[in-house]
N, C-alpha and C positions, 0 to 999 in steps of 0.2 A: 504494500500500500504506500502510495506517494503522499508526502506531507502536503497539506493544503497551502497554497500560496495566495498572497494578496498583492495586487499591483499598487505601487506608489502613486499617489494622486498627482505628483509633480513630474517625475521622469518616466513612470510607467513600468519600471523594473518590478519583477515579481519577487516577493520576499516570503520566507517562511517565518522569519522573526517578526515580532509584533511591530506594527507601524506606530508613529507618533500620533498624538491627538488629531493633528491636521491630516493624517493619512500619509506622512512622508516616511521614506526609508531612512536608515541612519545617515547615509551620505547627504541626502537632501535636507534632513533635519539640521545637520551642521551648517549647510549652506544657508538655510532659512534663518538660523540664529545669527550668522554673520551679517546677512542683509539687514536684519532687524536691529542688531546692536552695534554693528561696526560698518556702516555703509561706505565709509571712506576706503576701506580695504577693497570692497567690491568695485568702487569707482577706479581705484588704482589698477586693479587686475584687468578690468575692462579696457582701460586706456592702453595697458601694456600689450594685450593680445589683439586689440582691434584698432588701435591708433585713431580713435575718435571718441567723443564724449558718449557716455552711456545713454543720456537723453539729450536730444538737440536743444540748444538754447532757444528760448522763445523769442520771436522777433516782434514783440509788442511795441507799438509806438506809444510813447508816453505823451499824454496830453495834459495840459495844465488845468483845464476846466471844461465844463459843458459847452461853453461858448465856441470851442474849437471844433465841435462836430460840424460836418458839412451841412449846408442849408437844406439840401434835399437828400433824403435817405431812402434806401430800399426798405420795403416792409411787407408784412403780411397781416391780413385782418382775419380774425376768427370769430364766428358767430356761435354763441352758446346760450343756454337757457338755465337759469338758476332753479332752486327747489321750489320757489314761489311762482314759477312759470314766467318770469320776466326775461326778455331777450337782452343779452349783453353782447357788446362788440369789444374784443380784445385786439389791439393793434400792436404789433411788435416791429420796431424799427431796427434795421440791421446795417452794419458796416462790415464789408467782406464776408457776408453770410453769418456774422456773429450778432446776437441780440445785444442792443445797447440801450434801448428804452422800451417800456411797455406802458400802454394806456388802456383804460377801460371806460366804456360809456354805455349808456342805456337810453332808450327812447322815453323812459319814465323819469328823467332827471328833474322834471318840474313837480313831481309828487313829493310833498313835504315829508312824508314818512321815509322816503328813500334818501333825503338830503344827508342825513347823518351817515347812512351806509356809504353814500358816494364820497363824502369827505374822508371817511376811514379808508375806503378803497383807493382814493387818490393818494393818501399818505403811503399806503403799501406800495402802489405802483411807482411812486416817485423814489422811494427808498430802494426798491428792487432795481429801478433804472440806474440809480447811482452805483449800486453794487455791480451791475452788468458792465457799466463803463469802466469800473475799477478792474474787474476780472479780465475783460476782453480788450480794453484799450489802455490799461495801465493808468487811468486817471487817478490822481491822488484822492484818497478817501479820508476826509477830515470830519471832526465833530461839528465844525461850523457849517460844512456843506450839508450834513444830516439835519441840523437845526433849520437851515434855510429851506430844505425840501419839506420838512414838517410844517413850517410856518406857511409856505405857499399852498399847502393842502387845505388849510382851514377855509371853510365857507361862511362861517358865522362865529360870533363871539361865544366862547365856552363850548364849542364842539370838541370832540376828542383831540384833533390835531392842535387846536388852540391851547387846550389844557396840557398836552404833552410838551408843546413848545414852552409854555410858561414854567413848567417844572424843570425841564432839561436846560433851559437857558440860564438857570441859576448856577450851573456848573461851568459856565464860560468865565474866562478871566484869568488873571495871574495866579489865583490861589488853586486853580484846578488844572 
């Protein structure tokens, strides 16, 4: 009778010895530990054997602010329906196929019940757009930019964005 073997989930070799929790053979377990705890060794070995970086350097263009986005952007519009059966339109602006802004609108924006939901939604989409520009365009992400986007989202006094701005703006200044 042949002993039962199990394939390593990383390299596929069949082992009679027990595999690690991740399903790795002893050789791959050692490699995984090195990758996890000593990534500089992996980078050095990769450079030595392949004469190139292990990961290509990102060619992100650093932009200073939102004002440097092109005047005209490519984009996509998505139509969706919420749980209350309201139609919503989500528009995603792109630079080189990467999302850099997102906007949401509805045909019911004159409905007073939806006003607070819309200002909350505007806050969310403004902050997500700020994050997208940071991730995909390298735009610096600062506390003041976050505050500015929250403040611009407010539609009326004491709505959620106005209250968020009021509290968070206390953290601006030399003491913070």
